[in-house]
C-alpha positions as CSV (number, residue, x, y, z in Angstrom):
1,M,-3.5,20.7,-13.0
2,I,-3.0,24.0,-11.2
3,K,-6.4,25.4,-12.0
4,P,-8.4,22.7,-10.1
5,F,-6.1,23.3,-7.1
6,L,-6.6,27.1,-7.2
7,S,-10.4,26.7,-7.6
8,T,-10.6,24.4,-4.7
9,M,-8.5,26.7,-2.5
10,L,-10.8,29.7,-3.3
11,T,-13.8,27.6,-2.4
12,L,-12.0,26.5,0.8
13,L,-11.3,30.1,1.7
14,C,-14.9,31.0,1.2
15,F,-15.9,28.1,3.5
16,I,-13.5,29.3,6.2
17,G,-14.9,32.8,5.9
18,F,-18.4,31.5,6.3
19,S,-17.5,29.2,9.3
20,Q,-15.9,32.2,11.1
21,G,-18.7,34.6,10.2
22,Y,-22.4,35.0,11.0
23,T,-23.8,32.3,8.8
24,Q,-22.6,28.7,8.6
25,P,-23.7,26.7,5.5
26,S,-24.9,23.2,6.1
27,T,-22.3,20.4,6.0
28,Q,-23.9,18.9,2.9
29,D,-23.8,22.2,1.0
30,I,-20.1,22.5,1.8
31,V,-19.4,18.9,0.9
32,L,-21.1,19.2,-2.5
33,S,-18.9,22.2,-3.3
34,F,-15.8,20.0,-3.0
35,F,-16.9,16.4,-3.9
36,E,-19.0,14.5,-6.4
37,P,-20.2,10.9,-6.5
38,L,-18.3,8.3,-8.3
39,P,-19.7,7.6,-11.8
40,H,-21.5,4.4,-12.5
41,V,-19.5,3.9,-15.7
42,M,-15.9,5.0,-16.4
43,Q,-15.2,7.1,-19.5
44,G,-13.9,4.8,-22.2
45,A,-16.0,1.9,-21.2
46,E,-18.7,2.6,-23.9
47,Q,-17.1,0.0,-26.3
48,D,-16.2,-2.6,-23.7
49,T,-18.0,-5.8,-24.4
50,S,-18.6,-8.6,-21.9
51,A,-16.1,-10.8,-23.9
52,L,-13.4,-8.1,-23.6
53,I,-14.0,-7.6,-19.9
54,S,-14.0,-11.3,-19.3
55,L,-10.7,-11.7,-21.2
56,G,-9.2,-8.8,-19.2
57,K,-10.3,-10.4,-15.9
58,K,-8.6,-13.6,-16.9
59,L,-5.4,-11.9,-17.9
60,Y,-5.4,-9.9,-14.6
61,F,-5.0,-13.2,-12.7
62,E,-2.7,-14.8,-15.3
63,T,0.7,-15.8,-14.0
64,A,2.0,-16.8,-17.5
65,L,2.5,-13.0,-17.9
66,S,5.5,-13.2,-15.5
67,I,8.9,-14.7,-16.5
68,N,8.7,-17.6,-14.0
69,H,4.9,-18.0,-13.8
70,S,5.0,-16.7,-10.2
71,Q,3.1,-13.5,-10.5
72,S,0.0,-11.8,-12.1
73,C,-1.3,-8.3,-11.9
74,N,-3.3,-9.5,-8.9
75,S,0.0,-10.3,-7.0
76,C,0.6,-6.6,-6.3
77,H,-3.0,-5.4,-6.8
78,N,-4.9,-8.1,-4.9
79,L,-8.7,-8.4,-5.5
80,N,-9.1,-11.9,-4.1
81,S,-11.6,-12.3,-1.2
82,D,-12.8,-8.7,-1.8
83,A,-9.4,-7.3,-1.1
84,A,-8.6,-3.6,-1.7
85,G,-6.5,-4.0,-4.8
86,V,-3.1,-3.6,-3.0
87,D,-0.5,-6.0,-1.5
88,H,0.0,-4.2,1.8
89,L,3.8,-4.0,1.3
90,K,5.9,-0.9,1.5
91,V,7.1,-1.7,-2.0
92,S,6.2,-4.8,-4.0
93,I,8.5,-7.7,-4.7
94,G,8.9,-8.8,-8.4
95,A,8.9,-12.2,-10.0
96,L,12.6,-12.5,-9.7
97,G,12.7,-11.4,-6.1
98,S,13.7,-7.8,-6.9
99,I,12.4,-5.1,-4.6
100,G,10.3,-2.4,-6.3
101,E,10.7,1.3,-6.1
102,R,7.3,2.5,-5.0
103,N,4.2,1.4,-3.1
104,A,1.6,-0.4,-5.3
105,P,-1.6,1.8,-5.5
106,T,-5.0,0.2,-5.6
107,T,-6.6,-0.7,-9.0
108,W,-10.1,0.3,-7.7
109,N,-11.1,3.5,-9.3
110,A,-7.7,3.8,-11.0
111,G,-9.3,4.7,-14.4
112,L,-10.8,7.8,-12.8
113,H,-7.4,9.3,-12.2
114,V,-5.8,12.0,-14.4
115,A,-2.9,9.7,-15.1
116,Q,-1.4,6.4,-14.0
117,F,1.6,5.6,-11.7
118,W,2.8,7.9,-9.0
119,D,4.8,9.9,-11.5
120,G,2.1,10.0,-14.2
121,R,4.2,8.3,-16.9
122,A,1.1,6.6,-18.4
123,K,-1.9,8.6,-19.3
124,T,-4.4,5.7,-19.6
125,L,-5.1,2.3,-18.1
126,A,-4.1,0.6,-21.4
127,Q,-0.7,2.4,-21.4
128,Q,-0.1,1.5,-17.8
129,A,-0.8,-2.2,-18.4
130,K,2.2,-2.6,-20.7
131,F,4.8,-1.4,-18.2
132,P,4.8,-4.1,-15.5
133,I,5.0,-7.0,-18.0
134,F,8.5,-6.0,-19.1
135,N,9.8,-4.3,-16.0
136,V,12.7,-6.4,-14.7
137,K,11.6,-5.6,-11.1
138,E,8.1,-6.7,-11.8
139,M,7.0,-9.4,-14.2
140,A,10.3,-9.4,-16.1
141,M,9.1,-10.8,-19.4
142,T,11.7,-10.2,-22.2
143,S,9.7,-9.6,-25.4
144,E,6.2,-9.3,-26.9
145,S,6.8,-12.6,-28.8
146,Q,7.5,-14.4,-25.5
147,V,4.2,-13.1,-24.1
148,I,2.3,-14.1,-27.3
149,E,3.8,-17.6,-27.2
150,R,2.9,-18.0,-23.6
151,L,-0.7,-17.1,-24.1
152,N,-1.0,-19.2,-27.2
153,S,0.3,-22.2,-25.4
154,K,-2.3,-21.7,-22.6
155,G,-5.2,-21.7,-25.1
156,Y,-6.1,-18.0,-25.1
157,L,-6.8,-17.8,-28.8
158,A,-10.5,-18.4,-28.4
159,D,-10.7,-15.7,-25.7
160,F,-8.9,-13.2,-27.9
161,N,-11.1,-14.1,-30.9
162,S,-14.2,-13.3,-28.8
163,G,-12.7,-10.1,-27.5
164,F,-11.4,-8.9,-30.8
165,P,-13.6,-10.6,-33.4
166,Q,-12.5,-8.5,-36.4
167,Q,-8.8,-9.3,-36.1
168,L,-7.0,-12.2,-37.7
169,S,-4.1,-12.3,-35.2
170,P,-5.7,-10.9,-32.0
171,I,-3.0,-12.0,-29.5
172,N,-0.7,-9.0,-29.2
173,L,0.5,-6.6,-26.6
174,E,-1.9,-3.8,-27.6
175,N,-4.9,-6.1,-27.2
176,I,-3.6,-7.5,-23.9
177,A,-3.4,-3.9,-22.6
178,Q,-6.9,-3.0,-24.0
179,A,-8.5,-6.1,-22.4
180,L,-6.8,-5.4,-19.0
181,A,-8.0,-1.8,-19.2
182,A,-11.6,-2.9,-20.0
183,F,-11.6,-5.1,-16.9
184,Q,-10.2,-2.4,-14.7
185,R,-12.8,0.0,-15.9
186,T,-15.3,-2.1,-14.0
187,L,-13.5,-1.5,-10.7
188,I,-15.6,1.4,-9.4
189,S,-16.1,1.3,-5.6
190,K,-19.2,2.0,-3.7
191,D,-19.4,3.6,-0.2
192,R,-21.6,5.4,2.3
193,F,-20.0,8.8,1.4
194,D,-21.5,8.4,-2.1
195,D,-24.9,7.7,-0.6
196,Y,-24.5,11.0,1.4
197,L,-23.5,12.9,-1.7
198,A,-26.6,11.5,-3.4
199,G,-28.8,13.1,-0.8
200,D,-29.1,10.5,2.0
201,K,-28.2,12.7,5.0
202,G,-28.4,9.7,7.3
203,A,-25.8,7.7,5.4
204,I,-23.0,9.0,7.7
205,N,-23.3,9.7,11.4
206,Q,-22.6,12.8,13.4
207,S,-19.1,11.8,14.3
208,E,-18.3,11.1,10.7
209,K,-19.7,14.5,9.7
210,A,-17.6,16.2,12.3
211,G,-14.6,14.5,10.9
212,L,-15.5,15.6,7.5
213,R,-15.6,19.2,8.6
214,V,-12.2,18.9,10.3
215,F,-10.9,17.4,7.0
216,I,-12.2,20.4,5.1
217,E,-11.3,23.1,7.7
218,K,-7.7,21.9,8.0
219,G,-7.2,22.2,4.2
220,C,-6.9,18.5,3.3
221,V,-9.6,19.1,0.7
222,A,-7.4,21.4,-1.3
223,C,-5.8,18.3,-2.9
224,H,-8.2,15.5,-1.9
225,N,-11.4,16.5,-3.7
226,G,-13.6,15.5,-6.6
227,A,-15.0,12.0,-7.2
228,V,-12.1,10.0,-5.9
229,L,-10.9,12.5,-3.3
230,G,-7.6,12.9,-5.1
231,G,-6.0,11.5,-8.2
232,Q,-6.5,14.7,-10.2
233,L,-3.3,16.6,-9.9
234,F,0.4,16.3,-8.9
235,M,1.7,18.0,-5.8
236,K,5.2,18.3,-4.3
237,M,5.7,15.9,-1.5
238,G,7.0,18.2,1.3
239,I,5.5,21.4,-0.1
240,V,5.8,23.1,3.4
241,H,8.2,21.0,5.4
242,P,10.6,18.8,3.4
243,Y,9.8,15.1,3.1
244,P,12.6,12.8,4.4
245,N,12.8,10.7,1.2
246,K,15.1,12.6,-1.2
247,I,16.1,9.7,-3.3
248,D,12.8,9.3,-5.3
249,K,12.4,12.5,-7.3
250,G,9.0,11.5,-8.6
251,K,7.7,13.2,-11.8
252,A,11.1,14.7,-12.5
253,Q,12.4,11.2,-13.2
254,V,10.0,11.1,-16.1
255,T,10.2,14.7,-17.4
256,G,13.9,15.5,-16.6
257,N,12.7,18.9,-15.3
258,P,14.1,19.8,-11.9
259,A,10.9,21.9,-11.3
260,D,9.1,18.5,-11.0
261,N,11.4,17.2,-8.2
262,Y,9.4,15.4,-5.6
263,F,6.1,15.9,-7.4
264,F,3.7,12.9,-7.2
265,K,0.2,12.2,-8.1
266,V,-2.2,12.9,-5.2
267,P,-3.5,9.6,-4.1
268,S,-7.3,8.8,-3.9
269,L,-8.8,8.5,-0.4
270,R,-11.6,6.1,-1.5
271,N,-11.3,2.9,0.7
272,I,-8.1,4.5,2.2
273,L,-8.4,2.6,5.6
274,N,-7.9,-0.7,3.7
275,T,-4.9,0.2,1.6
276,A,-2.0,0.6,4.1
277,P,0.9,1.4,4.0
278,Y,0.7,4.9,2.6
279,F,2.6,7.4,0.4
280,H,4.6,6.6,-2.7
281,D,7.3,4.9,-0.6
282,G,5.0,3.2,1.8
283,A,6.7,5.1,4.7
284,A,3.5,5.6,6.7
285,A,2.5,2.3,8.2
286,T,-0.8,3.5,9.7
287,I,-3.5,5.9,8.7
288,E,-2.8,7.9,11.8
289,Q,0.8,8.4,10.8
290,A,-0.3,9.3,7.2
291,I,-2.7,11.9,8.5
292,E,-0.1,13.4,10.8
293,D,2.6,13.4,8.2
294,T,0.4,14.9,5.5
295,G,-0.7,17.7,7.8
296,W,3.0,18.5,8.6
297,H,4.7,18.1,5.2
298,Q,1.8,19.3,3.0
299,L,-0.1,21.8,5.2
300,G,2.5,22.9,7.7
301,I,0.4,22.1,10.7
302,K,0.6,19.7,13.6
303,L,-2.7,18.0,13.9
304,N,-3.6,17.0,17.5
305,E,-4.7,13.5,18.5
306,Q,-8.4,14.4,18.4
307,E,-8.1,15.9,15.0
308,V,-6.3,12.8,13.6
309,K,-8.9,10.6,15.2
310,S,-11.8,12.7,13.8
311,I,-10.4,12.6,10.3
312,K,-9.9,8.8,10.6
313,I,-13.6,8.5,11.6
314,F,-14.6,10.3,8.5
315,F,-12.5,7.9,6.4
316,K,-14.7,5.1,7.5
317,T,-17.4,6.5,5.2
318,L,-15.1,5.8,2.3
319,N,-14.8,2.0,2.9
320,N,-15.7,0.1,-0.2
321,Q,-18.9,-1.9,0.1
322,K,-18.9,-3.4,-3.3
323,L,-18.0,-7.1,-3.3
324,F,-15.7,-7.9,-6.2
325,N,-17.0,-11.4,-7.0
326,R,-20.6,-10.2,-7.1
327,V,-20.2,-7.3,-9.6
328,I,-17.5,-8.5,-12.0
329,L,-18.3,-10.8,-14.9
330,L,-17.0,-14.2,-14.0
331,D,-15.6,-16.6,-16.5
332,D,-15.2,-19.6,-14.2
């Protein structure tokens, strides 16, 4: 995870050298050295059938997976009415009213990240899907047998038979996780920045291009790069100036290694304007605050009002234009 960061920093230093020298490369040439378009299909989706995806979608909205039938995956990662896959709370509230520990990240493009959760404790979407079901602060189910009984009672056997036709007893935790993962692999966003990366120079306007250059020149791109503009490495929160929240130690709570204190997965910036509040603890209520705080804590710089505004303008190009109900297999 350090190699991509170092590679990006070297590219960034070269860019700064060019921008201060005699020859300035075009904005698009610079951009293509840092970013790449989102894929049309996620890795791992090769074996996902329409029946499996349909089952996963149904389970994503299934409240029977919570102890009191009050919550589904969609409760914290809302996709209804073309929402951004978040609940817009600092931290989510569980089925039993318990307050969560971290901000709920979006499920759009989640399968393109290097790992799942802010602390990376799950490597895949399928591994991630199992955690919330039994977390007492989330869906609070007590056992796999309880989950199986619930789904059987709701008539899910036919759906599981279609999704897993070779299995005699297909309703089980592993298959639930696999179906949810298959559905989430369809959640790939689409935006104007991708059109620009694909060669349409008019896809973003001059103000947005200016904001993009500020984003690069200030060093934000060192962590927020690649296809999802983040999500590919873990960085210390407060690497230059300490971050106020010292309670949540991030990755160290998983590894037990003090060297991992306050390390969190770098969030994706795709559709970022629609996923407030920000950071692992939801401490930044607005995108302006998030930009300012990131500049200070991560880069050691105080961005002025115009720089913050300019970066925000660039972020408009990352707004998701894909309508959920028009691209996902519907079963109703």
